[in-house]
C-alpha positions, 0 to 999 in steps of 0.5 A: 319567701318572696316569690319574685326572686330564686336563688339562695340567700346567705346570712353570716353572724359576724361580730354579733351582727347578721350579714346577708349575701344576696349575691346569688338572688335573681328575679324569677319569671312569673307565669304571666311573663310573656315574649314575642316569638318570631315566626316568619313575618309573624309574632305570636306570643308565648306566656311562661304559664308557670314560674321559672327560676332565673337561668332555667330553660323550657322547651315548648311546641310551637303549636302552643303559640297557635294551630298554625305553627309547628316546630319547637322553641325554647324560653329561658328566664333572665333576671325576671324577663323571658328570652326566646332561644333555639326557635325553630318555629315555622308556619305549618303546611296545609295537610291533606288530612286538614282539608275537607274533601273537594266538591265538584257538582255533588261529587267530592275527592281529596286534596292531591298532596300536602301543600307547602305554606305559601305555595299554590298547587293545580289539580286536575278537575277530573280527579274530583269528578270524572266528568270535567276537564280542566284544572283548578288552583288551590 
């Protein structure tokens, strides 16, 4: 069997000779097949990772592209090439749980709230150490 192809090969005996019908044979996507997945201005690369038959869809978590991404996207194998379908990938937000406690003069406090990608936030210094006034920008 040729691993480069998927589908069915039909062989018919006609007047003492074999006639092959390859009309349903299609190129498969190899495990090393790759495609870029647009995420905002970035283009991380997705790799098939395993053989996909022509016409097969595979839904993936965007985190498989890297820690910075969330959401889901789909891959479709079309004649040996990967195509991105239904991409809902985004650059992930900064979560309170991702950030180590903020420290100010030996005292620490948590980030006030989750922060959306691309945004900045201002937090009071007293939320970290009550001795201080003013604010700082994250």
